[in-house]
C-alpha positions in Angstrom: 24.6 122.8 76.6 24.0 120.0 79.0 23.5 116.5 77.9 20.6 114.3 78.6 22.6 112.5 81.4 23.6 115.9 83.2 19.8 117.1 82.7 18.5 114.0 84.4 20.8 114.2 87.3 19.8 117.9 87.7 16.2 116.9 87.7 17.0 114.1 90.1 19.0 116.3 92.3 16.3 119.0 92.6 13.6 116.5 93.7 15.7 114.7 96.1 14.7 116.8 99.0 11.1 116.4 98.1 11.5 112.6 97.8 13.1 112.3 101.3 10.1 113.9 102.6 7.3 112.1 100.8 8.4 108.5 100.4 8.5 105.5 102.4 12.1 104.2 103.9 11.8 101.5 101.1 11.0 103.9 98.3 13.7 106.2 99.5 16.3 103.5 99.1 15.1 102.8 95.6 15.4 106.7 95.0 18.8 106.9 96.3 20.1 103.7 94.2 18.5 105.5 91.2 20.7 108.6 92.1 23.8 106.5 92.2 23.0 104.7 89.0 22.5 108.1 87.3 25.9 109.5 88.5 27.6 106.1 87.4 26.0 106.5 84.0 27.1 110.0 83.6 30.6 109.2 84.6 30.6 106.4 82.1 29.2 108.3 79.3 31.8 111.0 80.0 34.7 108.7 79.7 33.4 106.4 76.9 34.8 107.6 73.5 31.9 105.7 71.8 29.2 107.3 73.8 31.0 110.7 73.7 30.8 110.7 69.9 27.0 110.3 70.0 26.4 113.3 71.9 
């Protein structure tokens, strides 16, 4: 079973290619930063004992 963060990351990865084709350069930069933040949040949630208990 996937966590909410894992599902969000999977959806983001699936749409990344489409975003690259359809967005302007500044919009692509925002999308890339969102992906980075999603990955960091996933790593933080995996290593935080408090957040791990909430899953």
